[in-house]
N, C-alpha and C positions, 0 to 999 in steps of 0.2 A: 088057575084060571078060566075061568070058561072062554072057549073060543066061537067066531059068530062067521058064519058063511058070508062072503062076497060073493063068489060065483065060484064053479067046480077048480079042486085045485087049490084055490085061494082066501083066505080066511084072515081074520084081522080081530083085535080086543080093544073094549073099551077102555080108554085113555083120559085123563083130566088135565088141564091147562092150569093155572096159579086163579083166574080170573073164575073158573068152573069149581072153585070151594069156596066153600066160609066156616070161619074157625069156631066150637061149639063151646059157648062158656061152662064153666062146672060152678059147683055148689062154691069155693073159694076162693076168694079175690086176696091181693097182695098191696101194698105199697111198693111207688115205683124203685125205692132205695133197697126194698129187699132182691130185683130182680137183678141179676148180674150177664149183660151182655160179653161179659167180655170171652175170647177164644185165643186159643194158642197152636201155630205151628212150627213146630221141627222147636227152636230154639227161641223163636219169636213170639211175643204175646202183645193182644190187640184189645182196647176197652171197648170197641164196636164190631158189629161184624159185617163192616160194610169195604168193599172194595173199588176203589176207581176202574173202569174197563180204558186196556192199553189202547185209547185211540184219540189221534190227534186233537179232535176237538174237544176232547175229555181231559186230559193229563196233560200236564205242561210239568217242567220240574218244581215250579213254585203253586200250581193247584197242587201236586203231590205233596211238599211236607206241607202244606196247608191240610191235607187230611190226614195224616202223619200227626200234627198236633189236634186234632180233633181225636186221635186213637183210632183212624181208622186207617188203610193202605192204599197208597196209589201204586198205579203199575204202569210204567213209561215204555209206551213203541219202541221200542231203541233200535225200529227200522224204520221208524219214523220221522219227519221233517227235525226234529230234535237231534236225528244223530248226521242228518244230511246236510244240514248249514248252521255254521257258527251262530248265527241272531235269526231266526225263524219268525222271532216275536213279533217284530214287524212288518214283515209279510202276512201273516195269519191276521192283525190286525186292520191293514187295507180291506181284509174280507166283507167286516161290516159294511163298507159304501160300493158294495159289487151285485150286481144281480145274478141269480144264478147260474147261468150262460159263463159268467164272465168268472165265480168262483170255481167252477170246474175245469173252466181253463188252465186257470192260475193253479190248483193243485195239480193239476199236469206237469207243469212246469217243476212245480214246488219235489213232485217226487220223483222226477225227472234224473235228481242228480244221485249218486252212488252214497250209499252209507260209510261214512269215515270211521274207523276204527278209532282215532285219536277220539273223534267228537262223544262217542261212547264211553272212552273211558271220564272225558269230562263230565258228560252227564251223572254218571255212578257219581263222581266224587262232588257234585254240585247237591247233590241229594242227601249225602254221607255230611256236609257242611254242617248242618244243624244237628246232628245228632241221631238223628233220625233213618228209619230203615232205606236201604236202595231195592228198589225190586223193579226188573223189569218183564217183556218179552217181547219173544223172540219166535220166529217160525220156524219147522222144522227141518226146510230145508237150508237156511240160514245159521242153526244152532252152531255145528260145527265150524263154523269159520270162526265164528266169536267167539269159541269155549276159551281162549288163552287169554283173550282180549278181557273176559266178564271175572274169570278167575284174578287176575291180574288187577283188576281194578274193585277185586272185592265186594261184588256186588250177593248182596244179603239171600234173596228168590231171584228163582228164575220161572217165568213162568214157559213154557214148549206150549203153543198155541197155534191153534189154523180152526177152519170151520169145522171139519172132522179130521179127527184123530184115531190113529190105531197102535196098538205093537205090533201089527204084524200087514205093514207098507207094502205094496206090490207096485215092480216100475218096471220096465223095460228099457227105460232110456238113462239111469244111474242108478245109483248103487243108494238102495234109502236108508236113512236114520235107523240105526241100531240101538233104539230105544231103550232097548233093557241095560244091554252094556254102558251106554252111554250117562246116564241119569246113575248106573252104580257106580262109575266111575269118578261119577262129578262132587268136588267137596259140597259145592251149594245145595241146598235144597232145591226139589224143582216140584214145580203144578204142572200138571198138562190136562189137554182138552183142546177143543169139545167134546162130547160125548155123550150118548143117548139111552145106552141099553144098559141092563146087567152084563152081561157077558163082554161088551165093548170095556166097561169098566173094570170089572174085576181084570182084564190081563192088563188094565193098566196100570193097576195096583200093583200087581207083580212086576213090573219094570223097576221096585224101589221108588216110586213117587210117593212126594208126600204130601201132593193133594191134586185130584181129580175137579176138572172143569167140567159143569153138564149145562149141556145146552149145543146147539147147533145154530151157532150165527142169528139168532132169535130175537136182536133186537129191534126197536122202531126203527133205524135208519136200514136193515138189511132187506135184500130180498132172496137172499137165499133159496127160499120155500118156492117163490114161485118162477127162479130161473134155473131150480135143479130140479123142484119137487122133493127136495130131501126138509125134514122138519122134526118136532120132538111136541109134544105133549108137557110142560113142563113138571107140572106135578109128581106125573106118573113119573117122566124121567128122575126124576132126583129119588122119589120112594122107590126105585129099579136099582139106582145107582147106591142106594144107603144099605139094600139086601146086599148089595153085591159087596159094600164096605164091611162086612158083619161076617157073613164069610170070610171074608180073607184076613179078621181080627181072627176067627176062631182059625184059622189055619195058622197064623203066622202070630200072632199077639200083637200086630203092628197096625198103630190106627193111623188110617188114611183119611186126610180132611176131603168132605164133600161140599166145592164151592158151588154155586147154583147161577147160570150167566144166559140173559138175554129176560126181557120182557120185566123188569124189575123196576116199576114207575112208582110206587108209594110205600110207606109204612105198613099196610095190608100184605103187600109182596113179599114183602121182606117177611113178617112172620108168618105167611102161610107155607113162605120156604123151608123154612128153618123147623116146621110142625112136619115139615115133611121129610125132614134129614139133614138140612145144610148146614154147615157150620157158620157157612157168611154168603154172602151175594156178590155179585160185582153189579152196578150200575155205572149205566152209560148215558143214556138219554136224558135222566133228572140229574146227574152232575153238573150235564154240559148246558142245563138253562140256568150254572150260578152265574153271576153280574161278572167274577174272576176265568171264566170257563177261558179258554185259549182261541177256541173256534170264530169268536167274534159274533155271535150270533146265530154261527151255521155248524150244523151238526151232521159229518159224516162216516160212513165205518170203512175199513183197512182197506177194503179193497176197489174202492170208487176210481183207483186212480190206474188200476191193472193194466199193462199195455197188451194183452190181449182178451179178455171177459172182463171188464167193470163191471162191479155188484154195487147194490147199494141204493137207497136215498140219499140224499141232498138235501136237509130240512131246514128250515131257518124256525130256532127258538125263539123265547122270548125271555129275557132272565128275569127269574124271580126269588132269586135267593143271594145268601152270600156263604161262602167257604169260611170266610174271616170275621164274622161277629155271631152272635145269637143273641134270642132273646127268651127271658124266661118266663114259662109256660108255670100254669096251674098245677101241679101233679092231681094225677085221678088215680084212684085204685085201679090195676093191674087185674086184665082175668086171666085166670089160670086154663089153657085151653086143656082139654083131654081129650079131644080127635078132632079129625076133619069129615066135614060133609060134604058129600057133593052135590054142585046144582047143578050140570050138564055134563056134556059128554063130546071127547073127539074118538076117532081113529086111528089106530096104528096098525097100518096094515103088517104083514108074514108072510111067507112063501109056504105055504103046508109041505113041500116036500123038501124038506131038508130043516196203681195212682202214674202217673204218669213217664215218672223215676226209670219205671221196671221196664220202659217201652225202648230206654235207651241203648243206643248200641255204647260196648265197657272201650 
């Protein structure tokens, strides 16, 4: 791919966000019932390629169960309020009557409590209670401490998630997580991320991960780009990680699933992400608009109450739909895309120096 000069010794390549692309229709159309949206990761299959973001304003045990019944996957933040408080639902409901400053103060109080291992076990049991899957997200720093608890509670899918994750983390203050050793020794399938480049994704795939999350905290509530300067053009990042998957598949015969995360707010975004190579997408703010969302009309990122460097926007969203009901729609022919067309450009910098029953648990 051609590089463009930024200045002496610095170069860039053109990269695209999902908003920069449109899907080009082909000569053939399909009826909706002929289109298969299902996908599978490890032994677990899903009817639709939608995963809820592991954010307390998006996913609670009840919303995860509702999404499971719709054929998707809900991922609970196992370091969030649901594992710090026995009944945070009442406290979260109170947020609807507060202004922004009051909400921030209340969230700091809620997140100041320690993660309770017994509550982790209880939440996983709640997710299992209706026969659905239990999936949870943990940060790299906390995952080793929670591993035994997660295994005993029979978590189905574990997501090790951070703003940026690599297979070669360096630290001068603590022993970093040996991701390859941890993933290969764990009996539970693991999804890791986020990442945004071919090389980083390939290294994560080589740890034995069942899936890789593409995206660097790029959601509506994120301020990572403005705070740290780190970001990615999502369409190009997905395509790059897809290429890493194909190389890994050629090398090992193992297919690693690609999950797009960040800025997925519409059906068009989902379609374009899949066309670029994603198997599924994670959605945050779109699901936070559900009338049953746990945020009480507010939406926030996982780092908003960080004690040293709080990040992220606190957003107030109107409810626009429900996870527990659906409206019949008149079916239309589906268009089969053949390619994606760029409608704009972004820049990436580089240094030139170097049936539902099948989804149930048995």
